[in-house]
C-alpha positions as CSV (number, residue, x, y, z in Angstrom):
1,X,1.4,25.1,-39.3
2,X,-1.8,22.7,-40.0
3,X,-1.7,23.5,-43.5
4,X,2.0,22.3,-44.1
5,X,1.3,19.2,-42.1
6,X,-2.2,18.6,-44.1
7,X,-0.4,18.9,-47.4
8,X,2.2,16.5,-46.4
9,X,-0.5,14.1,-45.4
10,X,-2.3,14.5,-48.7
11,X,0.7,13.7,-51.0
12,X,1.4,10.7,-48.9
13,X,-2.2,9.3,-49.1
14,X,-2.1,10.4,-52.9
15,X,1.0,7.9,-53.1
16,X,-0.6,4.9,-51.3
17,X,-3.7,5.6,-53.5
18,X,-1.3,5.0,-56.4
19,X,0.7,2.1,-54.9
20,X,-2.7,0.4,-53.9
21,X,-4.8,0.8,-57.0
22,X,-4.8,-2.9,-57.8
23,X,-5.9,-4.0,-54.3
24,X,-5.8,-7.6,-54.9
25,X,-2.1,-7.7,-56.4
26,X,-1.0,-4.9,-53.8
27,X,-2.0,-7.7,-50.9
28,X,-0.8,-10.6,-52.7
29,X,3.0,-8.7,-52.7
30,X,4.3,-8.3,-49.1
31,X,6.7,-5.5,-50.8
32,X,3.9,-3.7,-52.1
33,X,1.6,-3.6,-49.0
34,X,4.3,-2.9,-46.7
35,X,5.0,-0.1,-48.9
36,X,0.9,1.0,-48.7
37,X,1.0,0.5,-45.0
38,X,4.1,2.7,-44.7
39,X,3.0,5.8,-46.4
40,X,-0.7,5.2,-45.5
41,X,0.5,5.4,-41.7
42,X,2.7,8.2,-42.6
43,X,-0.4,10.4,-44.0
44,X,-2.3,9.4,-40.7
45,X,0.7,10.5,-38.6
46,X,0.6,13.8,-40.1
47,X,-3.3,14.1,-39.9
48,X,-3.0,13.5,-36.1
49,X,-0.1,16.1,-35.3
50,X,-1.8,18.9,-37.1
51,X,-3.1,21.5,-34.3
52,X,-6.7,21.5,-35.8
53,X,-6.8,17.5,-35.4
54,X,-5.4,17.7,-31.9
55,X,-7.6,20.2,-30.7
56,X,-10.6,17.7,-32.7
57,X,-9.4,14.7,-30.4
58,X,-9.1,16.6,-27.3
59,X,-12.7,17.9,-27.6
60,X,-14.1,14.6,-28.8
61,X,-12.5,12.4,-26.0
62,X,-13.0,15.2,-23.3
63,X,-9.1,14.6,-22.0
64,X,-7.0,17.2,-22.2
65,X,-3.8,16.6,-24.4
66,X,-5.1,13.3,-25.5
67,X,-3.9,13.7,-28.9
68,X,-0.5,13.9,-27.6
69,X,0.1,10.1,-26.9
70,X,-2.1,9.5,-30.1
71,X,0.2,11.5,-32.4
72,X,3.5,9.6,-30.5
73,X,1.9,6.3,-31.1
74,X,1.2,7.1,-34.7
75,X,5.0,8.5,-35.0
76,X,6.0,5.1,-33.4
77,X,3.8,2.9,-35.5
78,X,5.2,5.0,-38.7
79,X,8.9,4.3,-37.5
80,X,8.1,0.3,-37.1
81,X,6.2,0.4,-40.7
82,X,9.2,2.0,-42.1
83,X,11.7,-0.3,-40.5
84,X,9.4,-3.7,-41.6
85,X,9.5,-2.2,-45.4
86,X,13.3,-1.4,-45.3
87,X,13.4,-5.1,-44.2
88,X,11.0,-6.4,-46.8
89,X,12.8,-4.0,-49.3
90,X,16.3,-5.5,-48.4
91,X,15.1,-8.9,-48.8
92,X,16.7,-12.2,-47.7
93,X,15.9,-15.7,-46.3
94,X,12.1,-15.7,-45.8
95,X,12.5,-16.5,-41.9
96,X,14.9,-13.8,-41.6
97,X,12.5,-11.2,-42.9
98,X,9.6,-12.8,-41.0
99,X,12.1,-12.7,-37.7
100,X,12.8,-9.0,-38.3
101,X,9.3,-8.1,-39.3
102,X,8.3,-9.6,-35.7
103,X,11.0,-8.1,-33.6
104,X,10.2,-4.5,-35.2
105,X,6.3,-5.0,-34.3
106,X,7.2,-6.0,-30.9
107,X,9.5,-3.8,-30.1
108,X,7.5,-0.9,-31.3
109,X,4.4,-2.2,-30.0
110,X,6.2,-2.0,-26.4
111,X,7.1,1.7,-27.0
112,X,3.6,2.4,-27.9
113,X,2.1,0.8,-24.7
114,X,4.9,2.5,-22.4
115,X,3.8,6.0,-24.3
116,X,0.2,5.4,-23.2
117,X,0.7,4.3,-19.9
118,X,3.1,7.1,-19.1
119,X,0.4,9.6,-20.4
120,X,-2.4,8.0,-18.1
121,X,0.3,8.2,-15.0
122,X,0.7,12.2,-15.5
123,X,-0.8,15.3,-14.7
124,X,-1.3,17.4,-17.9
125,X,-4.2,19.5,-17.4
126,X,-3.6,22.3,-19.7
127,X,-4.0,21.6,-23.1
128,X,-1.2,22.5,-25.7
129,X,-1.7,22.2,-29.4
130,X,1.9,23.6,-30.6
131,X,4.1,23.3,-27.8
132,X,3.2,20.1,-25.6
133,X,7.2,18.8,-25.9
134,X,8.5,21.9,-24.3
135,X,5.6,23.0,-22.3
136,X,5.5,19.6,-20.0
137,X,9.3,18.8,-20.3
138,X,10.0,19.2,-16.9
139,X,6.4,17.2,-15.7
140,X,7.0,13.7,-14.1
141,X,5.8,11.1,-16.7
142,X,5.0,13.6,-19.2
143,X,9.0,14.1,-19.5
144,X,9.4,10.4,-19.6
145,X,6.7,10.1,-22.3
146,X,8.4,13.0,-24.6
147,X,12.1,11.2,-24.0
148,X,10.9,7.8,-25.0
149,X,9.3,8.6,-28.2
150,X,12.1,10.9,-29.4
151,X,14.7,8.1,-28.4
152,X,12.5,5.3,-30.3
153,X,12.2,7.6,-33.2
154,X,15.7,8.5,-33.3
155,X,17.1,4.8,-33.1
156,X,14.8,4.0,-35.7
157,X,16.2,6.9,-38.1
158,X,19.9,5.9,-37.2
159,X,19.3,2.0,-38.1
160,X,17.8,3.1,-41.3
161,X,20.4,5.6,-42.3
162,X,23.2,2.8,-41.5
163,X,21.3,0.3,-43.5
164,X,20.8,2.4,-46.5
165,X,24.4,3.6,-46.4
166,X,25.4,0.2,-46.6
167,X,23.2,-1.0,-49.3
168,X,23.9,2.1,-51.5
169,X,26.9,0.5,-53.0
170,X,25.2,-2.6,-54.0
171,X,22.5,-1.3,-56.0
172,X,21.6,0.6,-59.4
173,X,19.3,2.4,-61.2
174,X,15.9,3.4,-59.6
175,X,16.8,1.6,-56.2
176,X,20.0,3.4,-56.1
177,X,17.8,6.7,-56.4
178,X,15.3,5.8,-54.1
179,X,17.8,5.2,-51.3
180,X,19.2,8.7,-52.0
181,X,16.2,10.2,-51.6
182,X,15.5,8.2,-48.5
183,X,18.9,9.0,-47.0
184,X,17.9,12.7,-47.8
185,X,14.7,12.5,-46.1
186,X,16.4,10.6,-42.7
187,X,19.1,13.6,-42.9
188,X,16.0,16.2,-42.5
189,X,14.5,14.1,-39.9
190,X,17.7,14.0,-37.9
191,X,18.3,17.4,-38.2
192,X,14.9,19.0,-38.5
193,X,12.8,16.9,-35.9
194,X,15.2,14.8,-33.9
195,X,18.1,17.5,-32.9
196,X,15.5,20.1,-33.1
197,X,13.1,19.0,-30.6
198,X,15.9,17.3,-28.4
199,X,17.7,20.6,-27.9
200,X,14.3,22.6,-27.2
201,X,13.4,20.2,-24.4
202,X,17.2,20.2,-23.1
203,X,16.9,23.7,-22.9
204,X,13.9,23.8,-21.1
205,X,15.7,21.3,-18.4
206,X,18.3,23.9,-18.2
207,X,16.0,26.7,-17.9
208,X,16.2,28.1,-21.5
209,X,13.7,28.9,-23.8
210,X,14.2,27.3,-27.4
211,X,10.7,26.6,-28.1
212,X,11.0,27.7,-31.6
213,X,13.2,25.1,-32.7
214,X,10.0,22.8,-31.6
215,X,7.1,24.7,-32.8
216,X,8.3,26.6,-35.9
217,X,11.4,24.6,-37.1
218,X,10.5,21.0,-36.9
219,X,7.1,20.3,-38.5
220,X,7.9,22.0,-42.0
221,X,11.4,20.2,-42.1
222,X,9.9,16.7,-40.8
223,X,7.1,17.1,-43.4
224,X,9.4,17.7,-46.0
225,X,11.8,14.6,-44.6
226,X,8.6,12.3,-44.8
227,X,8.1,13.0,-48.4
228,X,11.5,12.5,-49.6
229,X,11.3,9.0,-47.6
230,X,8.1,8.1,-48.9
231,X,9.4,9.3,-52.5
232,X,12.5,7.5,-52.1
233,X,10.2,3.9,-50.9
234,X,7.7,4.4,-53.8
235,X,9.7,5.5,-56.7
236,X,11.1,2.4,-57.3
237,X,7.7,0.8,-57.3
238,X,6.2,3.4,-59.3
239,X,8.7,4.5,-61.9
240,X,9.2,1.3,-63.9
241,X,5.6,1.0,-64.5
242,X,5.6,4.7,-65.4
243,X,8.0,4.2,-67.8
244,X,6.4,1.5,-69.1
245,X,2.9,3.8,-69.6
246,X,5.1,6.5,-71.0
247,X,6.4,4.3,-73.7
248,X,3.4,2.8,-74.5
249,X,1.6,6.1,-75.1
250,X,4.8,7.3,-77.2
251,X,4.3,3.7,-79.4
252,X,0.4,3.8,-79.4
253,X,0.8,7.5,-81.2
254,X,3.4,6.4,-83.6
255,X,1.8,3.4,-84.7
256,X,-1.5,5.8,-85.9
257,X,-0.8,5.9,-89.6
258,X,-0.5,2.0,-89.9
259,X,-3.5,1.7,-88.1
260,X,-5.5,4.2,-90.2
261,X,-4.2,2.5,-93.3
262,X,-5.6,-0.7,-92.3
263,X,-8.3,-0.5,-89.4
264,X,-10.8,-1.2,-91.9
265,X,-9.6,-4.7,-93.1
266,X,-9.4,-6.2,-89.3
267,X,-11.6,-9.2,-89.7
268,X,-12.2,-9.8,-86.1
269,X,-12.2,-6.3,-84.9
270,X,-11.7,-6.3,-80.7
271,X,-14.2,-3.4,-78.9
272,X,-12.1,-0.3,-78.5
273,X,-10.1,0.3,-75.0
274,X,-12.3,2.2,-72.5
275,X,-11.4,5.9,-72.2
276,X,-9.8,4.9,-68.5
277,X,-7.4,2.1,-69.8
278,X,-4.1,3.1,-69.1
279,X,-1.6,3.1,-72.1
280,X,0.1,-0.3,-71.8
281,X,-3.4,-1.8,-72.1
282,X,-4.6,0.3,-75.0
283,X,-1.4,-0.3,-76.9
284,X,-2.3,-4.4,-76.4
285,X,-5.6,-3.7,-78.1
286,X,-3.8,-1.6,-80.8
287,X,-1.1,-4.4,-81.6
288,X,-4.0,-7.2,-81.6
289,X,-5.8,-5.3,-84.0
290,X,-3.1,-4.4,-86.4
291,X,-1.9,-7.7,-86.5
292,X,-5.4,-9.3,-87.4
293,X,-5.5,-6.5,-90.2
294,X,-2.4,-7.4,-91.5
295,X,-3.0,-11.2,-91.6
296,X,-6.5,-10.1,-93.5
297,X,-4.5,-7.9,-95.9
298,X,-1.7,-10.8,-96.7
299,X,-3.3,-12.5,-99.4
300,X,-3.2,-9.5,-101.5
301,X,0.4,-8.9,-101.1
302,X,2.2,-7.9,-104.6
303,X,5.6,-8.9,-104.6
304,X,6.4,-7.2,-107.7
305,X,5.7,-3.8,-105.8
306,X,8.1,-4.9,-103.1
307,X,10.8,-5.7,-105.5
308,X,10.4,-2.6,-107.3
309,X,10.0,-0.6,-104.1
310,X,12.9,-2.0,-102.3
311,X,15.4,-1.5,-105.5
312,X,14.0,2.5,-105.4
313,X,14.5,2.6,-101.8
314,X,18.1,1.4,-102.1
315,X,18.6,3.9,-105.1
316,X,17.3,6.9,-102.8
317,X,20.2,5.9,-100.7
318,X,18.5,4.1,-97.8
319,X,20.5,1.3,-95.8
320,X,19.4,-2.1,-96.8
321,X,17.1,-2.3,-93.5
322,X,15.3,0.7,-94.2
323,X,14.8,-0.1,-97.7
324,X,13.3,-3.4,-96.8
325,X,10.8,-1.5,-94.2
326,X,9.9,1.1,-96.9
327,X,9.0,-2.0,-99.3
328,X,7.0,-3.9,-96.8
329,X,5.2,-0.7,-96.1
330,X,4.7,0.0,-100.0
331,X,3.5,-3.5,-100.4
332,X,1.1,-3.3,-97.7
333,X,-0.1,0.2,-98.8
334,X,-0.9,-1.2,-102.3
335,X,-2.5,-4.3,-100.8
336,X,-4.8,-1.8,-98.7
337,X,-5.6,0.1,-102.0
338,X,-6.7,-3.4,-103.6
339,X,-8.7,-4.0,-101.1
340,X,-10.5,-1.0,-100.9
341,X,-11.0,-0.9,-104.4
342,X,-11.1,-4.7,-105.8
343,X,-10.1,-5.4,-109.3
344,X,-11.1,-8.6,-111.4
345,X,-8.1,-9.8,-112.7
346,X,-5.3,-12.1,-110.7
347,X,-2.1,-11.3,-109.5
348,X,0.5,-12.1,-111.6
349,X,3.0,-13.3,-109.1
350,X,1.2,-13.7,-105.7
351,X,3.5,-13.0,-103.1
352,X,4.2,-15.4,-100.1
353,X,6.2,-13.2,-98.4
354,X,5.7,-12.7,-94.4
355,X,6.1,-9.1,-92.9
356,X,9.1,-8.7,-90.4
357,X,6.4,-7.1,-88.2
358,X,4.0,-10.3,-88.1
359,X,6.7,-12.3,-86.3
360,X,8.8,-9.9,-84.6
361,X,7.8,-9.6,-80.8
362,X,6.9,-6.2,-79.8
363,X,6.0,-3.1,-81.2
364,X,9.4,-1.9,-82.7
365,X,8.8,-3.6,-86.3
366,X,5.3,-2.0,-86.4
367,X,6.4,1.1,-85.3
368,X,9.1,1.2,-88.4
369,X,6.5,0.3,-90.9
370,X,4.1,2.8,-89.3
371,X,6.9,5.3,-90.0
372,X,7.3,4.4,-93.4
373,X,3.8,4.5,-94.4
374,X,3.5,8.1,-93.3
375,X,6.6,9.2,-94.5
376,X,8.2,7.5,-97.8
377,X,7.4,8.7,-101.3
378,X,7.7,5.3,-102.3
379,X,4.9,4.0,-100.2
380,X,2.9,7.3,-101.4
381,X,3.1,6.1,-105.1
382,X,2.3,2.7,-104.0
383,X,-0.9,3.7,-102.6
384,X,-1.6,5.6,-105.9
385,X,-1.1,2.4,-107.5
386,X,1.5,3.8,-109.5
387,X,4.3,1.4,-108.9
388,X,4.0,-1.6,-111.0
389,X,1.9,0.5,-113.6
390,X,5.5,2.3,-114.4
391,X,7.1,-0.7,-114.8
392,X,4.9,-2.6,-116.9
């Protein structure tokens, strides 16, 4: 069982690291900070509940079953962190958010204090690493402690489910997907943890043995439920930047033909991005470098090349928009050819034309220009210098 629980803890810790990759920015954003705190506490909760960890804690403290109140307190703290996260996520007037946060901390703080006090009053000398809930189900004070943490966690799950269900119809996109994942995780928590453990404890009260529900069924199901909940909270935070970086990586690759054409013409080359830079930062560097090279080549633009290439592209059946991009790419390729092998004569008709990509915001125009440079036979002719020669 320890392996399953440690795996869940590791995945939660990985989510926390991804969310906390920029500590200063994360701490300035209450929602991000709350998400990091909830996922981190969840990882600690699973780590503490593993039998191997329980045995180590009991051995280090010298108190049999000391790992039990520690684990129950961590479960309560995890419930508190999820409640606070949901309050932050839901938003609203700042005072209402602060009031809800304070109330959650007070309620669960009292719950944790009660768990510790009840354990200190109980007589539990026999170490139980897997079945403490059912083994001590009829022991004074231990019984109350077990019931208290189950009720506290169950109340948190029910309240969160109700809020998520009401909110589900009001949101769309990644937030809606996140809420569905949270609801699935809460359903697994209710069925696989609350109902299973409560049934096993009540069965002990009635003189029956259904311990397998608590020892075999509950741990893997609650681990899976926690992963779904954490995924639901982190997905809306991680998915938008992940999509941004994926699109940036794709645009970076598609801009390669354009950069290969003009990279040597940049008058103020920027240092290459480090290998650890994320795709969005790499794309920004590439955009700046390309624009710098385009400005350097602008004095060599030949409007004759653009007009002839435009007519040729239209004659080949391209749309006016496609033909315009091909003509611009041909003029750019011709300018790059002239810069690489300068001639002594002056241009007959120096161009004052500005590339659309020079004024456009974003990478769309640059990508279209790059694709034309790499694919159009009209551009290939301009690169060889045969566009104006065949029309002179």
